[in-house]
PDB file of N, CA, C and O in Angstrom, chain B, residues numbered from 101:
ATOM      1  N   MET B 101      78.688-151.535-109.213  1.00  0.00           N
ATOM      2  CA  MET B 101      79.615-151.047-110.213  1.00  0.00           C
ATOM      3  C   MET B 101      80.831-150.366-109.591  1.00  0.00           C
ATOM      4  O   MET B 101      81.722-149.909-110.308  1.00  0.00           O
ATOM      5  N   ALA B 102      80.871-150.296-108.279  1.00  0.00           N
ATOM      6  CA  ALA B 102      82.003-149.647-107.622  1.00  0.00           C
ATOM      7  C   ALA B 102      83.298-150.424-107.825  1.00  0.00           C
ATOM      8  O   ALA B 102      84.384-149.871-107.649  1.00  0.00           O
ATOM      9  N   THR B 103      83.200-151.687-108.190  1.00  0.00           N
ATOM     10  CA  THR B 103      84.411-152.487-108.376  1.00  0.00           C
ATOM     11  C   THR B 103      84.948-152.455-109.808  1.00  0.00           C
ATOM     12  O   THR B 103      86.057-152.929-110.052  1.00  0.00           O
ATOM     13  N   LEU B 104      84.201-151.916-110.744  1.00  0.00           N
ATOM     14  CA  LEU B 104      84.647-151.892-112.137  1.00  0.00           C
ATOM     15  C   LEU B 104      85.942-151.093-112.325  1.00  0.00           C
ATOM     16  O   LEU B 104      86.846-151.586-112.999  1.00  0.00           O
ATOM     17  N   PRO B 105      86.076-149.892-111.765  1.00  0.00           N
ATOM     18  CA  PRO B 105      87.351-149.181-111.925  1.00  0.00           C
ATOM     19  C   PRO B 105      88.529-149.953-111.324  1.00  0.00           C
ATOM     20  O   PRO B 105      89.625-149.943-111.886  1.00  0.00           O
ATOM     21  N   LEU B 106      88.314-150.608-110.208  1.00  0.00           N
ATOM     22  CA  LEU B 106      89.368-151.421-109.605  1.00  0.00           C
ATOM     23  C   LEU B 106      89.729-152.574-110.536  1.00  0.00           C
ATOM     24  O   LEU B 106      90.909-152.846-110.757  1.00  0.00           O
ATOM     25  N   ALA B 107      88.738-153.240-111.072  1.00  0.00           N
ATOM     26  CA  ALA B 107      88.993-154.363-111.980  1.00  0.00           C
ATOM     27  C   ALA B 107      89.794-153.913-113.200  1.00  0.00           C
ATOM     28  O   ALA B 107      90.707-154.612-113.639  1.00  0.00           O
ATOM     29  N   MET B 108      89.456-152.760-113.738  1.00  0.00           N
ATOM     30  CA  MET B 108      90.184-152.235-114.895  1.00  0.00           C
ATOM     31  C   MET B 108      91.630-151.928-114.525  1.00  0.00           C
ATOM     32  O   MET B 108      92.543-152.205-115.302  1.00  0.00           O
ATOM     33  N   ASP B 109      91.838-151.361-113.353  1.00  0.00           N
ATOM     34  CA  ASP B 109      93.199-151.064-112.917  1.00  0.00           C
ATOM     35  C   ASP B 109      94.004-152.339-112.658  1.00  0.00           C
ATOM     36  O   ASP B 109      95.210-152.370-112.903  1.00  0.00           O
ATOM     37  N   ILE B 110      93.353-153.376-112.172  1.00  0.00           N
ATOM     38  CA  ILE B 110      94.038-154.657-111.981  1.00  0.00           C
ATOM     39  C   ILE B 110      94.504-155.198-113.334  1.00  0.00           C
ATOM     40  O   ILE B 110      95.650-155.622-113.479  1.00  0.00           O
ATOM     41  N   VAL B 111      93.624-155.179-114.304  1.00  0.00           N
ATOM     42  CA  VAL B 111      93.976-155.658-115.648  1.00  0.00           C
ATOM     43  C   VAL B 111      95.142-154.858-116.208  1.00  0.00           C
ATOM     44  O   VAL B 111      96.093-155.431-116.739  1.00  0.00           O
ATOM     45  N   GLU B 112      95.073-153.536-116.091  1.00  0.00           N
ATOM     46  CA  GLU B 112      96.136-152.683-116.612  1.00  0.00           C
ATOM     47  C   GLU B 112      97.464-152.936-115.891  1.00  0.00           C
ATOM     48  O   GLU B 112      98.522-152.951-116.521  1.00  0.00           O
ATOM     49  N   THR B 113      97.407-153.133-114.580  1.00  0.00           N
ATOM     50  CA  THR B 113      98.613-153.383-113.791  1.00  0.00           C
ATOM     51  C   THR B 113      99.285-154.680-114.229  1.00  0.00           C
ATOM     52  O   THR B 113     100.501-154.724-114.414  1.00  0.00           O
ATOM     53  N   VAL B 114      98.498-155.724-114.392  1.00  0.00           N
ATOM     54  CA  VAL B 114      99.039-157.029-114.798  1.00  0.00           C
ATOM     55  C   VAL B 114      99.555-156.971-116.231  1.00  0.00           C
ATOM     56  O   VAL B 114     100.638-157.478-116.522  1.00  0.00           O
ATOM     57  N   GLU B 115      98.796-156.362-117.115  1.00  0.00           N
ATOM     58  CA  GLU B 115      99.220-156.266-118.513  1.00  0.00           C
ATOM     59  C   GLU B 115     100.511-155.465-118.646  1.00  0.00           C
ATOM     60  O   GLU B 115     101.395-155.828-119.422  1.00  0.00           O
ATOM     61  N   ARG B 116     100.617-154.381-117.891  1.00  0.00           N
ATOM     62  CA  ARG B 116     101.819-153.550-117.939  1.00  0.00           C
ATOM     63  C   ARG B 116     103.045-154.354-117.485  1.00  0.00           C
ATOM     64  O   ARG B 116     104.099-154.283-118.117  1.00  0.00           O
ATOM     65  N   ALA B 117     102.911-155.109-116.408  1.00  0.00           N
ATOM     66  CA  ALA B 117     104.029-155.914-115.908  1.00  0.00           C
ATOM     67  C   ALA B 117     104.417-156.989-116.930  1.00  0.00           C
ATOM     68  O   ALA B 117     105.603-157.221-117.165  1.00  0.00           O
ATOM     69  N   ALA B 118     103.440-157.633-117.526  1.00  0.00           N
ATOM     70  CA  ALA B 118     103.720-158.679-118.510  1.00  0.00           C
ATOM     71  C   ALA B 118     104.357-158.088-119.765  1.00  0.00           C
ATOM     72  O   ALA B 118     105.292-158.663-120.323  1.00  0.00           O
ATOM     73  N   LYS B 119     103.851-156.947-120.201  1.00  0.00           N
ATOM     74  CA  LYS B 119     104.358-156.310-121.414  1.00  0.00           C
ATOM     75  C   LYS B 119     105.791-155.828-121.236  1.00  0.00           C
ATOM     76  O   LYS B 119     106.609-155.941-122.149  1.00  0.00           O
ATOM     77  N   ASP B 120     106.091-155.293-120.061  1.00  0.00           N
ATOM     78  CA  ASP B 120     107.429-154.766-119.793  1.00  0.00           C
ATOM     79  C   ASP B 120     108.458-155.872-119.587  1.00  0.00           C
ATOM     80  O   ASP B 120     109.657-155.600-119.509  1.00  0.00           O
ATOM     81  N   GLY B 121     107.997-157.111-119.499  1.00  0.00           N
ATOM     82  CA  GLY B 121     108.901-158.229-119.323  1.00  0.00           C
ATOM     83  C   GLY B 121     109.412-158.370-117.896  1.00  0.00           C
ATOM     84  O   GLY B 121     110.278-159.198-117.611  1.00  0.00           O
ATOM     85  N   GLY B 122     108.870-157.559-117.017  1.00  0.00           N
ATOM     86  CA  GLY B 122     109.259-157.643-115.623  1.00  0.00           C
ATOM     87  C   GLY B 122     108.268-158.488-114.857  1.00  0.00           C
ATOM     88  O   GLY B 122     107.361-159.093-115.428  1.00  0.00           O
ATOM     89  N   PHE B 123     108.458-158.516-113.578  1.00  0.00           N
ATOM     90  CA  PHE B 123     107.545-159.278-112.751  1.00  0.00           C
ATOM     91  C   PHE B 123     106.727-158.353-111.880  1.00  0.00           C
ATOM     92  O   PHE B 123     107.199-157.294-111.463  1.00  0.00           O
ATOM     93  N   LEU B 124     105.522-158.749-111.611  1.00  0.00           N
ATOM     94  CA  LEU B 124     104.588-157.981-110.806  1.00  0.00           C
ATOM     95  C   LEU B 124     104.944-158.111-109.332  1.00  0.00           C
ATOM     96  O   LEU B 124     105.056-159.218-108.807  1.00  0.00           O
ATOM     97  N   HIS B 125     105.116-156.991-108.682  1.00  0.00           N
ATOM     98  CA  HIS B 125     105.356-156.962-107.240  1.00  0.00           C
ATOM     99  C   HIS B 125     103.991-156.849-106.570  1.00  0.00           C
ATOM    100  O   HIS B 125     103.449-155.756-106.407  1.00  0.00           O
ATOM    101  N   VAL B 126     103.450-157.998-106.189  1.00  0.00           N
ATOM    102  CA  VAL B 126     102.070-158.086-105.725  1.00  0.00           C
ATOM    103  C   VAL B 126     101.803-157.190-104.522  1.00  0.00           C
ATOM    104  O   VAL B 126     100.824-156.444-104.522  1.00  0.00           O
ATOM    105  N   ASP B 127     102.644-157.245-103.506  1.00  0.00           N
ATOM    106  CA  ASP B 127     102.379-156.475-102.293  1.00  0.00           C
ATOM    107  C   ASP B 127     102.286-154.981-102.569  1.00  0.00           C
ATOM    108  O   ASP B 127     101.384-154.309-102.068  1.00  0.00           O
ATOM    109  N   ALA B 128     103.207-154.467-103.356  1.00  0.00           N
ATOM    110  CA  ALA B 128     103.188-153.037-103.682  1.00  0.00           C
ATOM    111  C   ALA B 128     101.969-152.691-104.527  1.00  0.00           C
ATOM    112  O   ALA B 128     101.336-151.655-104.321  1.00  0.00           O
ATOM    113  N   ALA B 129     101.643-153.557-105.475  1.00  0.00           N
ATOM    114  CA  ALA B 129     100.492-153.301-106.339  1.00  0.00           C
ATOM    115  C   ALA B 129      99.189-153.342-105.540  1.00  0.00           C
ATOM    116  O   ALA B 129      98.295-152.525-105.764  1.00  0.00           O
ATOM    117  N   VAL B 130      99.083-154.287-104.614  1.00  0.00           N
ATOM    118  CA  VAL B 130      97.875-154.392-103.793  1.00  0.00           C
ATOM    119  C   VAL B 130      97.673-153.116-102.984  1.00  0.00           C
ATOM    120  O   VAL B 130      96.576-152.558-102.961  1.00  0.00           O
ATOM    121  N   ASP B 131      98.721-152.660-102.328  1.00  0.00           N
ATOM    122  CA  ASP B 131      98.614-151.440-101.525  1.00  0.00           C
ATOM    123  C   ASP B 131      98.143-150.267-102.372  1.00  0.00           C
ATOM    124  O   ASP B 131      97.249-149.524-101.967  1.00  0.00           O
ATOM    125  N   ALA B 132      98.739-150.100-103.540  1.00  0.00           N
ATOM    126  CA  ALA B 132      98.373-148.988-104.415  1.00  0.00           C
ATOM    127  C   ALA B 132      96.931-149.098-104.906  1.00  0.00           C
ATOM    128  O   ALA B 132      96.205-148.104-104.939  1.00  0.00           O
ATOM    129  N   LEU B 133      96.522-150.299-105.284  1.00  0.00           N
ATOM    130  CA  LEU B 133      95.165-150.480-105.811  1.00  0.00           C
ATOM    131  C   LEU B 133      94.093-150.287-104.746  1.00  0.00           C
ATOM    132  O   LEU B 133      93.076-149.643-105.000  1.00  0.00           O
ATOM    133  N   VAL B 134      94.311-150.837-103.560  1.00  0.00           N
ATOM    134  CA  VAL B 134      93.323-150.684-102.483  1.00  0.00           C
ATOM    135  C   VAL B 134      93.224-149.223-102.071  1.00  0.00           C
ATOM    136  O   VAL B 134      92.131-148.717-101.818  1.00  0.00           O
ATOM    137  N   GLU B 135      94.361-148.547-102.005  1.00  0.00           N
ATOM    138  CA  GLU B 135      94.358-147.130-101.632  1.00  0.00           C
ATOM    139  C   GLU B 135      93.655-146.274-102.689  1.00  0.00           C
ATOM    140  O   GLU B 135      92.950-145.321-102.356  1.00  0.00           O
ATOM    141  N   ALA B 136      93.852-146.618-103.952  1.00  0.00           N
ATOM    142  CA  ALA B 136      93.246-145.848-105.040  1.00  0.00           C
ATOM    143  C   ALA B 136      91.754-146.106-105.201  1.00  0.00           C
ATOM    144  O   ALA B 136      91.050-145.311-105.824  1.00  0.00           O
ATOM    145  N   HIS B 137      91.264-147.220-104.640  1.00  0.00           N
ATOM    146  CA  HIS B 137      89.860-147.587-104.847  1.00  0.00           C
ATOM    147  C   HIS B 137      89.148-147.960-103.544  1.00  0.00           C
ATOM    148  O   HIS B 137      88.688-149.092-103.396  1.00  0.00           O
ATOM    149  N   PRO B 138      89.057-147.028-102.610  1.00  0.00           N
ATOM    150  CA  PRO B 138      88.362-147.345-101.354  1.00  0.00           C
ATOM    151  C   PRO B 138      86.872-147.615-101.569  1.00  0.00           C
ATOM    152  O   PRO B 138      86.237-148.303-100.770  1.00  0.00           O
ATOM    153  N   GLU B 139      86.330-147.076-102.638  1.00  0.00           N
ATOM    154  CA  GLU B 139      84.903-147.257-102.931  1.00  0.00           C
ATOM    155  C   GLU B 139      84.556-148.708-103.240  1.00  0.00           C
ATOM    156  O   GLU B 139      83.394-149.103-103.144  1.00  0.00           O
ATOM    157  N   ALA B 140      85.558-149.505-103.609  1.00  0.00           N
ATOM    158  CA  ALA B 140      85.308-150.900-103.971  1.00  0.00           C
ATOM    159  C   ALA B 140      85.018-151.756-102.744  1.00  0.00           C
ATOM    160  O   ALA B 140      84.366-152.794-102.855  1.00  0.00           O
ATOM    161  N   GLY B 141      85.494-151.335-101.585  1.00  0.00           N
ATOM    162  CA  GLY B 141      85.216-152.080-100.358  1.00  0.00           C
ATOM    163  C   GLY B 141      85.802-153.485-100.349  1.00  0.00           C
ATOM    164  O   GLY B 141      85.188-154.413 -99.822  1.00  0.00           O
ATOM    165  N   VAL B 142      86.981-153.646-100.927  1.00  0.00           N
ATOM    166  CA  VAL B 142      87.626-154.958-100.964  1.00  0.00           C
ATOM    167  C   VAL B 142      88.805-154.984-100.004  1.00  0.00           C
ATOM    168  O   VAL B 142      89.342-153.942 -99.629  1.00  0.00           O
ATOM    169  N   THR B 143      89.197-156.186 -99.615  1.00  0.00           N
ATOM    170  CA  THR B 143      90.327-156.334 -98.711  1.00  0.00           C
ATOM    171  C   THR B 143      91.624-156.499 -99.506  1.00  0.00           C
ATOM    172  O   THR B 143      91.611-156.789-100.702  1.00  0.00           O
ATOM    173  N   HIS B 144      92.732-156.307 -98.808  1.00  0.00           N
ATOM    174  CA  HIS B 144      94.032-156.533 -99.432  1.00  0.00           C
ATOM    175  C   HIS B 144      94.138-157.981 -99.914  1.00  0.00           C
ATOM    176  O   HIS B 144      94.670-158.244-100.992  1.00  0.00           O
ATOM    177  N   ALA B 145      93.633-158.912 -99.116  1.00  0.00           N
ATOM    178  CA  ALA B 145      93.716-160.333 -99.468  1.00  0.00           C
ATOM    179  C   ALA B 145      92.945-160.635-100.756  1.00  0.00           C
ATOM    180  O   ALA B 145      93.404-161.421-101.585  1.00  0.00           O
ATOM    181  N   GLU B 146      91.791-160.021-100.922  1.00  0.00           N
ATOM    182  CA  GLU B 146      90.992-160.256-102.134  1.00  0.00           C
ATOM    183  C   GLU B 146      91.712-159.742-103.375  1.00  0.00           C
ATOM    184  O   GLU B 146      91.753-160.419-104.403  1.00  0.00           O
ATOM    185  N   VAL B 147      92.277-158.546-103.275  1.00  0.00           N
ATOM    186  CA  VAL B 147      92.992-157.979-104.420  1.00  0.00           C
ATOM    187  C   VAL B 147      94.252-158.793-104.706  1.00  0.00           C
ATOM    188  O   VAL B 147      94.579-159.040-105.867  1.00  0.00           O
ATOM    189  N   ALA B 148      94.956-159.208-103.664  1.00  0.00           N
ATOM    190  CA  ALA B 148      96.164-160.014-103.843  1.00  0.00           C
ATOM    191  C   ALA B 148      95.850-161.331-104.552  1.00  0.00           C
ATOM    192  O   ALA B 148      96.598-161.768-105.427  1.00  0.00           O
ATOM    193  N   GLU B 149      94.753-161.951-104.171  1.00  0.00           N
ATOM    194  CA  GLU B 149      94.366-163.218-104.804  1.00  0.00           C
ATOM    195  C   GLU B 149      94.134-163.032-106.300  1.00  0.00           C
ATOM    196  O   GLU B 149      94.603-163.831-107.110  1.00  0.00           O
ATOM    197  N   VAL B 150      93.415-161.982-106.660  1.00  0.00           N
ATOM    198  CA  VAL B 150      93.136-161.723-108.073  1.00  0.00           C
ATOM    199  C   VAL B 150      94.428-161.396-108.818  1.00  0.00           C
ATOM    200  O   VAL B 150      94.650-161.890-109.923  1.00  0.00           O
ATOM    201  N   LEU B 151      95.278-160.568-108.220  1.00  0.00           N
ATOM    202  CA  LEU B 151      96.542-160.231-108.867  1.00  0.00           C
ATOM    203  C   LEU B 151      97.399-161.469-109.090  1.00  0.00           C
ATOM    204  O   LEU B 151      98.003-161.625-110.151  1.00  0.00           O
ATOM    205  N   ARG B 152      97.453-162.341-108.105  1.00  0.00           N
ATOM    206  CA  ARG B 152      98.259-163.564-108.251  1.00  0.00           C
ATOM    207  C   ARG B 152      97.709-164.471-109.355  1.00  0.00           C
ATOM    208  O   ARG B 152      98.470-165.030-110.145  1.00  0.00           O
ATOM    209  N   GLU B 153      96.388-164.612-109.403  1.00  0.00           N
ATOM    210  CA  GLU B 153      95.776-165.453-110.442  1.00  0.00           C
ATOM    211  C   GLU B 153      96.027-164.877-111.830  1.00  0.00           C
ATOM    212  O   GLU B 153      96.446-165.589-112.743  1.00  0.00           O
ATOM    213  N   GLU B 154      95.769-163.586-111.977  1.00  0.00           N
ATOM    214  CA  GLU B 154      95.935-162.950-113.284  1.00  0.00           C
ATOM    215  C   GLU B 154      97.414-162.863-113.659  1.00  0.00           C
ATOM    216  O   GLU B 154      97.783-163.062-114.816  1.00  0.00           O
ATOM    217  N   GLY B 155      98.245-162.567-112.683  1.00  0.00           N
ATOM    218  CA  GLY B 155      99.676-162.481-112.948  1.00  0.00           C
ATOM    219  C   GLY B 155     100.264-163.804-113.375  1.00  0.00           C
ATOM    220  O   GLY B 155     101.103-163.844-114.275  1.00  0.00           O
ATOM    221  N   ALA B 156      99.844-164.887-112.751  1.00  0.00           N
ATOM    222  CA  ALA B 156     100.325-166.217-113.128  1.00  0.00           C
ATOM    223  C   ALA B 156      99.848-166.581-114.530  1.00  0.00           C
ATOM    224  O   ALA B 156     100.580-167.206-115.297  1.00  0.00           O
ATOM    225  N   ALA B 157      98.635-166.195-114.857  1.00  0.00           N
ATOM    226  CA  ALA B 157      98.068-166.523-116.166  1.00  0.00           C
ATOM    227  C   ALA B 157      98.781-165.789-117.303  1.00  0.00           C
ATOM    228  O   ALA B 157      98.833-166.286-118.428  1.00  0.00           O
ATOM    229  N   THR B 158      99.324-164.616-117.012  1.00  0.00           N
ATOM    230  CA  THR B 158      99.974-163.822-118.056  1.00  0.00           C
ATOM    231  C   THR B 158     101.484-163.913-118.022  1.00  0.00           C
ATOM    232  O   THR B 158     102.153-163.376-118.905  1.00  0.00           O
ATOM    233  N   GLY B 159     102.036-164.584-117.020  1.00  0.00           N
ATOM    234  CA  GLY B 159     103.483-164.676-116.892  1.00  0.00           C
ATOM    235  C   GLY B 159     104.097-163.513-116.149  1.00  0.00           C
ATOM    236  O   GLY B 159     105.322-163.402-116.079  1.00  0.00           O
ATOM    237  N   ALA B 160     103.272-162.641-115.592  1.00  0.00           N
ATOM    238  CA  ALA B 160     103.777-161.490-114.843  1.00  0.00           C
ATOM    239  C   ALA B 160     104.251-161.899-113.453  1.00  0.00           C
ATOM    240  O   ALA B 160     104.935-161.131-112.776  1.00  0.00           O
ATOM    241  N   ILE B 161     103.895-163.090-113.034  1.00  0.00           N
ATOM    242  CA  ILE B 161     104.378-163.659-111.777  1.00  0.00           C
ATOM    243  C   ILE B 161     105.042-164.975-112.136  1.00  0.00           C
ATOM    244  O   ILE B 161     104.424-165.832-112.767  1.00  0.00           O
ATOM    245  N   PRO B 162     106.303-165.144-111.739  1.00  0.00           N
ATOM    246  CA  PRO B 162     106.978-166.392-112.103  1.00  0.00           C
ATOM    247  C   PRO B 162     106.327-167.584-111.424  1.00  0.00           C
ATOM    248  O   PRO B 162     105.814-167.463-110.312  1.00  0.00           O
ATOM    249  N   PRO B 163     106.344-168.726-112.080  1.00  0.00           N
ATOM    250  CA  PRO B 163     105.762-169.918-111.457  1.00  0.00           C
ATOM    251  C   PRO B 163     106.561-170.315-110.227  1.00  0.00           C
ATOM    252  O   PRO B 163     107.767-170.080-110.149  1.00  0.00           O
ATOM    253  N   LYS B 164     105.880-170.914-109.279  1.00  0.00           N
ATOM    254  CA  LYS B 164     106.544-171.395-108.069  1.00  0.00           C
ATOM    255  C   LYS B 164     107.418-172.590-108.445  1.00  0.00           C
ATOM    256  O   LYS B 164     106.998-173.455-109.214  1.00  0.00           O
ATOM    257  N   PRO B 165     108.632-172.633-107.903  1.00  0.00           N
ATOM    258  CA  PRO B 165     109.483-173.791-108.209  1.00  0.00           C
ATOM    259  C   PRO B 165     108.886-175.077-107.659  1.00  0.00           C
ATOM    260  O   PRO B 165     108.306-175.107-106.573  1.00  0.00           O
ATOM    261  N   ARG B 166     109.043-176.123-108.429  1.00  0.00           N
ATOM    262  CA  ARG B 166     108.558-177.427-107.991  1.00  0.00           C
ATOM    263  C   ARG B 166     109.590-178.063-107.063  1.00  0.00           C
ATOM    264  O   ARG B 166     110.793-177.904-107.269  1.00  0.00           O
ATOM    265  N   PRO B 167     109.128-178.773-106.056  1.00  0.00           N
ATOM    266  CA  PRO B 167     110.088-179.446-105.173  1.00  0.00           C
ATOM    267  C   PRO B 167     110.832-180.538-105.924  1.00  0.00           C
ATOM    268  O   PRO B 167     110.285-181.191-106.813  1.00  0.00           O
ATOM    269  N   LEU B 168     112.066-180.717-105.554  1.00  0.00           N
ATOM    270  CA  LEU B 168     112.868-181.766-106.191  1.00  0.00           C
ATOM    271  C   LEU B 168     112.398-183.130-105.693  1.00  0.00           C
ATOM    272  O   LEU B 168     112.037-183.287-104.526  1.00  0.00           O
ATOM    273  N   PRO B 169     112.406-184.109-106.586  1.00  0.00           N
ATOM    274  CA  PRO B 169     111.973-185.449-106.166  1.00  0.00           C
ATOM    275  C   PRO B 169     112.954-186.111-105.216  1.00  0.00           C
ATOM    276  O   PRO B 169     112.725-187.239-104.778  1.00  0.00           O
TER     277      PRO B 169
END
């Protein structure tokens, strides 16, 4: 259960970015979340992956541009 507070903060971080109409700054958010939740024992890469997935799903992270044909 040590990861539940981190998971809740991830959800809140992504929702806040999506609601504000801005974009999620993943690197800054990852640093803040990992620092705030050392008890979770997760890596920066793990948190970044979740933030990117959730951010893309909510529009808080802009889609990657497609290469031109």
